[in-house]
C-alpha angles and dihedrals in degrees: 000000000000115000127232122190119220119195110189138162144121123310115284092019094118101255097146093048093051091045092053091048093049089047092054090053098044105033091253140154128217127238115193119228096189120122094210100043089066089077124093120234092018102105112129100047093044092049088232110184114255121226090261092052092049089061092208094305112137112246125200136195093036122125092004099148142013117262093252095055123093120244130177143177089268093061090042093053095048093047097043094048088052090052093046089053092051094046091052093047087056088056092248134124120256111217117190112205127178148087104248103112096194092056091049096046090050087063108035092044095035093232112191108221096158091082093065123085128261118207121175094190092055092049093051090051091051090047091054090052088052090052097044103035103020133252091281091069089058093047092051087053091053090047090062097052104027112017092168093061091039088058092054100039117074115232092241094055091091094168093060094039088054093049094052092050091047093054090050093044093059104029103030088225126104116252086235089063092047089052093051094048094047095057093076094096113070118235117263093239139047105250115205105200121202121180123195117223133181140170109293094234091051091048091053091049089052089050095052091047090050091052091049088050092050089052091051091048091056110270090155093051090047092055092043087053093051089050093051087051088062099255109148125224086232092068116107091236089059094055087075118118110276097020103068090046094051090047088055089050093049088049088053092242093124136013124261090250091051092049091054094044092050091051091052094046096047091043089056089049092049091050089053090053090048094054089050090052096050092049087072092065098092098185092055124118113222117219130191109251126220139090091272092059099049098097092041091050094047091051088050093053094047088051090054090048089056096053 
């Protein structure tokens, strides 16, 4: 069975850097598993790798759709699997790298999402509720019909809350049940999953430093540009960390300092949730994060590929 490497972990843990290093050593190509890096024009706030950072390694699943277009895990899985097949056919190694747990699980557990319904009118209705009554209202609705999913999905992750409500609305079965039932067929590849981990305090320091770096690179100007292009703060894409807070600052709803502090705080909270999610992947190999461990981790991954 063909092998596919997965490098996961919380935000700011160094996934992209390690993936590129592994790709250089193994004739590999990188496939992003980041639900925000799929959007065009959104580069700084999503920590999308630059051409220089890619070091000539092909990267896939970046800049896939415009910010006002809908995108979901079904589309991600279909597109990513097509890319994996193409990379393998060219005798190269596919390397999945990212921190969106749902995207990663869809591949490694071969979750079948295509059987569930998709209804734009229902999504628009739920989005209106989120805007008028707040995300907590939607989350409370989900608790009533699918408490298991509600416990896993954060209240502010409106996109996933709506998806879970949508599935229940049209199938009368929780999305958590669909996911369990769809895992009966094994994946077509052998996924080798590696998760980066580091001391929590050090991770939080890296997150704060990353946010400061985004600001210095022009995060505010990037959001301002998106706003001038006509992209509304109500779009799903604009609910990403860094974007909704700067939108609020530009609309004079919060101060600049408040926006930056909220981005840092909520990114730390997001990283904590990511770690909890990845702990459920029992077959994963945990690796120590940090620049000093890149070569050692690369060697470890190559060793596992050779087994």
